[in-house]
PAPARO-817847 format. One record per residue (C-alpha): residue number from 1; residue in three letters; x, y, z. Coordinates in nm, 3 decimals. Example, Ala and Ser with C-alpha at 12.3 -4.5 7.8 and 13.67 -1.06 7.14 Angstrom:
REM PAPARO-817847
REC / num / residu / x / y / z
REC / 1 / ALA / 1.230 / -0.450 / 0.780 $
REC / 2 / SER / 1.367 / -0.106 / 0.714 $
This chain:
REM PAPARO-817847
REC / num / residu / x / y / z
REC / 1 / MET / 0.000 / 0.000 / 0.000 $
REC / 2 / ARG / 0.122 / 0.345 / -0.092 $
REC / 3 / ARG / 0.215 / 0.564 / 0.205 $
REC / 4 / GLU / 0.180 / 0.940 / 0.221 $
REC / 5 / VAL / 0.357 / 1.138 / 0.492 $
REC / 6 / LEU / 0.200 / 1.474 / 0.575 $
REC / 7 / THR / 0.351 / 1.786 / 0.724 $
REC / 8 / TRP / 0.180 / 2.031 / 0.958 $
REC / 9 / ALA / 0.141 / 2.265 / 0.659 $
REC / 10 / ASP / -0.046 / 1.984 / 0.477 $
REC / 11 / VAL / -0.280 / 1.945 / 0.774 $
REC / 12 / ASP / -0.340 / 2.321 / 0.784 $
REC / 13 / ALA / -0.430 / 2.312 / 0.415 $
REC / 14 / LEU / -0.674 / 2.024 / 0.473 $
REC / 15 / VAL / -0.844 / 2.211 / 0.759 $
REC / 16 / ASP / -0.861 / 2.524 / 0.542 $
REC / 17 / HIS / -1.029 / 2.313 / 0.272 $
REC / 18 / LEU / -1.288 / 2.178 / 0.519 $
REC / 19 / ILE / -1.401 / 2.503 / 0.681 $
REC / 20 / PRO / -1.587 / 2.651 / 0.382 $
REC / 21 / GLN / -1.778 / 2.322 / 0.335 $
REC / 22 / PHE / -1.977 / 2.359 / 0.659 $
REC / 23 / GLU / -2.323 / 2.488 / 0.579 $
REC / 24 / THR / -2.446 / 2.479 / 0.938 $
REC / 25 / GLU / -2.325 / 2.586 / 1.279 $
REC / 26 / PHE / -2.257 / 2.311 / 1.527 $
REC / 27 / ASP / -2.365 / 2.299 / 1.891 $
REC / 28 / ALA / -2.121 / 2.024 / 1.986 $
REC / 29 / MET / -1.826 / 1.822 / 1.865 $
REC / 30 / VAL / -1.742 / 1.459 / 1.933 $
REC / 31 / MET / -1.377 / 1.383 / 1.867 $
REC / 32 / ILE / -1.296 / 1.018 / 1.808 $
REC / 33 / SER / -0.994 / 0.908 / 2.007 $
REC / 34 / ARG / -0.716 / 0.909 / 1.910 $
REC / 35 / GLY / -0.712 / 1.010 / 1.546 $
REC / 36 / GLY / -0.973 / 1.283 / 1.578 $
REC / 37 / LEU / -0.809 / 1.468 / 1.865 $
REC / 38 / VAL / -0.575 / 1.691 / 1.666 $
REC / 39 / PRO / -0.804 / 1.768 / 1.370 $
REC / 40 / GLY / -1.095 / 1.808 / 1.612 $
REC / 41 / GLY / -0.901 / 2.058 / 1.820 $
REC / 42 / LEU / -0.805 / 2.257 / 1.512 $
REC / 43 / LEU / -1.164 / 2.260 / 1.385 $
REC / 44 / ALA / -1.312 / 2.342 / 1.728 $
REC / 45 / GLU / -1.089 / 2.647 / 1.748 $
REC / 46 / ALA / -1.161 / 2.757 / 1.390 $
REC / 47 / LEU / -1.538 / 2.705 / 1.424 $
REC / 48 / ASP / -1.559 / 2.835 / 1.783 $
REC / 49 / ILE / -1.713 / 2.512 / 1.914 $
REC / 50 / THR / -1.681 / 2.494 / 2.292 $
REC / 51 / HIS / -1.903 / 2.192 / 2.372 $
REC / 52 / ILE / -1.636 / 1.928 / 2.301 $
REC / 53 / LEU / -1.682 / 1.561 / 2.382 $
REC / 54 / LEU / -1.484 / 1.240 / 2.332 $
REC / 55 / ALA / -1.567 / 0.895 / 2.199 $
REC / 56 / ALA / -1.333 / 0.598 / 2.218 $
REC / 57 / VAL / -1.426 / 0.286 / 2.022 $
REC / 58 / ASP / -1.264 / -0.054 / 1.989 $
REC / 59 / PHE / -1.334 / -0.331 / 1.740 $
REC / 60 / PRO / -1.214 / -0.692 / 1.750 $
REC / 61 / ALA / -0.879 / -0.750 / 1.583 $
REC / 62 / GLU / -0.884 / -0.754 / 1.202 $
REC / 63 / VAL / -0.759 / -1.115 / 1.197 $
REC / 64 / ALA / -1.083 / -1.234 / 1.353 $
REC / 65 / LEU / -1.292 / -1.034 / 1.108 $
REC / 66 / LYS / -1.185 / -1.166 / 0.770 $
REC / 67 / ARG / -1.532 / -1.303 / 0.699 $
REC / 68 / ALA / -1.756 / -1.078 / 0.902 $
REC / 69 / LYS / -1.622 / -0.721 / 0.917 $
REC / 70 / LEU / -1.966 / -0.562 / 0.906 $
REC / 71 / ILE / -2.120 / -0.770 / 1.185 $
REC / 72 / ALA / -1.849 / -0.701 / 1.444 $
REC / 73 / TRP / -1.994 / -0.508 / 1.736 $
REC / 74 / PRO / -1.799 / -0.206 / 1.854 $
REC / 75 / LYS / -1.695 / -0.174 / 2.215 $
REC / 76 / PHE / -1.743 / 0.183 / 2.336 $
REC / 77 / ILE / -1.466 / 0.249 / 2.585 $
REC / 78 / GLN / -1.587 / 0.605 / 2.636 $
REC / 79 / PHE / -1.891 / 0.791 / 2.507 $
REC / 80 / PRO / -2.077 / 1.108 / 2.611 $
REC / 81 / ALA / -2.395 / 1.083 / 2.817 $
REC / 82 / PRO / -2.709 / 1.118 / 2.603 $
REC / 83 / GLU / -2.806 / 1.449 / 2.765 $
REC / 84 / LYS / -2.481 / 1.600 / 2.634 $
REC / 85 / LEU / -2.593 / 1.524 / 2.275 $
REC / 86 / GLU / -2.972 / 1.544 / 2.273 $
REC / 87 / GLY / -3.099 / 1.807 / 2.029 $
REC / 88 / ARG / -2.746 / 1.925 / 1.940 $
REC / 89 / ARG / -2.606 / 1.955 / 1.588 $
REC / 90 / THR / -2.293 / 1.750 / 1.651 $
REC / 91 / LEU / -1.982 / 1.743 / 1.435 $
REC / 92 / ILE / -1.810 / 1.404 / 1.469 $
REC / 93 / VAL / -1.440 / 1.429 / 1.380 $
REC / 94 / ASP / -1.177 / 1.167 / 1.301 $
REC / 95 / ASP / -0.859 / 1.174 / 1.097 $
REC / 96 / VAL / -0.950 / 0.918 / 0.832 $
REC / 97 / TRP / -1.247 / 0.715 / 0.711 $
REC / 98 / GLY / -1.089 / 0.385 / 0.610 $
REC / 99 / SER / -1.332 / 0.098 / 0.662 $
REC / 100 / GLY / -1.584 / 0.345 / 0.807 $
REC / 101 / ARG / -1.671 / 0.118 / 1.099 $
REC / 102 / THR / -1.568 / 0.358 / 1.375 $
REC / 103 / MET / -1.733 / 0.666 / 1.227 $
REC / 104 / THR / -2.061 / 0.489 / 1.147 $
REC / 105 / ALA / -2.074 / 0.337 / 1.497 $
REC / 106 / VAL / -2.021 / 0.677 / 1.661 $
REC / 107 / ARG / -2.269 / 0.841 / 1.425 $
REC / 108 / ALA / -2.534 / 0.582 / 1.518 $
REC / 109 / ARG / -2.472 / 0.639 / 1.891 $
REC / 110 / VAL / -2.501 / 1.019 / 1.853 $
REC / 111 / GLU / -2.824 / 0.977 / 1.658 $
REC / 112 / GLY / -2.953 / 0.727 / 1.916 $
REC / 113 / ALA / -2.888 / 0.981 / 2.191 $
REC / 114 / GLY / -3.104 / 1.235 / 2.009 $
REC / 115 / GLY / -2.818 / 1.432 / 1.857 $
REC / 116 / ILE / -2.805 / 1.547 / 1.496 $
REC / 117 / PRO / -2.480 / 1.394 / 1.363 $
REC / 118 / TYR / -2.252 / 1.530 / 1.091 $
REC / 119 / THR / -1.941 / 1.330 / 1.007 $
REC / 120 / CYS / -1.606 / 1.487 / 0.920 $
REC / 121 / VAL / -1.260 / 1.349 / 0.838 $
REC / 122 / LEU / -0.942 / 1.480 / 0.686 $
REC / 123 / HIS / -0.911 / 1.181 / 0.450 $
REC / 124 / PHE / -1.175 / 0.956 / 0.297 $
REC / 125 / ASN / -1.063 / 0.625 / 0.145 $
REC / 126 / PRO / -1.356 / 0.497 / -0.066 $
REC / 127 / HIS / -1.149 / 0.193 / -0.171 $
REC / 128 / ARG / -1.144 / 0.057 / 0.187 $
REC / 129 / SER / -1.491 / 0.163 / 0.296 $
REC / 130 / LEU / -1.722 / -0.122 / 0.395 $
REC / 131 / PHE / -2.034 / 0.090 / 0.354 $
REC / 132 / GLY / -2.078 / 0.119 / -0.022 $
REC / 133 / PRO / -2.199 / 0.464 / -0.123 $
REC / 134 / LEU / -2.207 / 0.595 / 0.236 $
REC / 135 / ARG / -1.940 / 0.858 / 0.290 $
REC / 136 / PRO / -1.853 / 1.128 / 0.542 $
REC / 137 / ASP / -2.061 / 1.445 / 0.527 $
REC / 138 / TYR / -1.739 / 1.646 / 0.509 $
REC / 139 / TYR / -1.390 / 1.545 / 0.404 $
REC / 140 / ALA / -1.086 / 1.737 / 0.289 $
REC / 141 / ALA / -0.932 / 1.478 / 0.053 $
REC / 142 / ILE / -0.992 / 1.141 / -0.108 $
REC / 143 / THR / -0.704 / 0.896 / -0.091 $
REC / 144 / ASP / -0.603 / 0.538 / -0.156 $
REC / 145 / ALA / -0.285 / 0.574 / 0.051 $
REC / 146 / TYR / -0.196 / 0.494 / 0.409 $
REC / 147 / ILE / -0.172 / 0.843 / 0.560 $
REC / 148 / VAL / 0.093 / 0.926 / 0.819 $
REC / 149 / TYR / 0.003 / 1.245 / 1.004 $
REC / 150 / PRO / 0.272 / 1.470 / 1.156 $
REC / 151 / TRP / 0.163 / 1.384 / 1.511 $
REC / 152 / GLU / 0.233 / 1.014 / 1.439 $
REC / 153 / ILE / 0.599 / 1.056 / 1.344 $
REC / 154 / SER / 0.882 / 0.943 / 1.575 $
REC / 155 / ARG / 0.676 / 0.913 / 1.891 $
REC / 156 / GLY / 0.536 / 0.628 / 2.092 $
REC / 157 / HIS / 0.587 / 0.253 / 2.077 $
REC / 158 / ASP / 0.441 / 0.223 / 1.726 $
REC / 159 / ARG / 0.623 / 0.521 / 1.583 $
REC / 160 / VAL / 0.685 / 0.564 / 1.214 $
REC / 161 / LEU / 1.054 / 0.587 / 1.137 $
REC / 162 / LEU / 1.128 / 0.804 / 0.838 $
REC / 163 / PRO / 1.483 / 0.872 / 0.720 $
REC / 164 / ASP / 1.608 / 1.229 / 0.670 $
REC / 165 / LEU / 1.282 / 1.422 / 0.673 $
REC / 166 / PRO / 1.317 / 1.798 / 0.728 $
REC / 167 / GLY / 1.217 / 1.904 / 1.077 $
REC / 168 / GLN / 1.270 / 1.560 / 1.234 $
REC / 169 / GLY / 1.587 / 1.639 / 1.427 $
């Protein structure tokens, strides 16, 4: 799979591309942990959203899902109380829509709590999506690559090692 490494300037450009797409004001934001934390923070600041919530979702390992990816039930590690979402236009933010499982699970939970969900990602990968024509309400770019965001480089136990990139001293 092709890999694309982004800079902070690339992320800024993606956020700048998203902002004019929003045709409504949002009452709340649900950031999906961990990928949605940075783009969600950037968008919350740009859109002046102060009611910020967090969702953390886990799915069974991919190995166990070769035959039944769509029927795997998500495990919600963390999710806002329904009263925090009820009646609110809620922007749900993640970094990428790959299979779409996480975003669709969170969207369904927001809707079930009485919220009005809008989905948003930096990158949409229609080639990996398990949900046919369903796509995020807002996305900055379409890709078929594995995206490496600047906050994922050279940190943590699963860090991405990249030789001789500017600014990686």
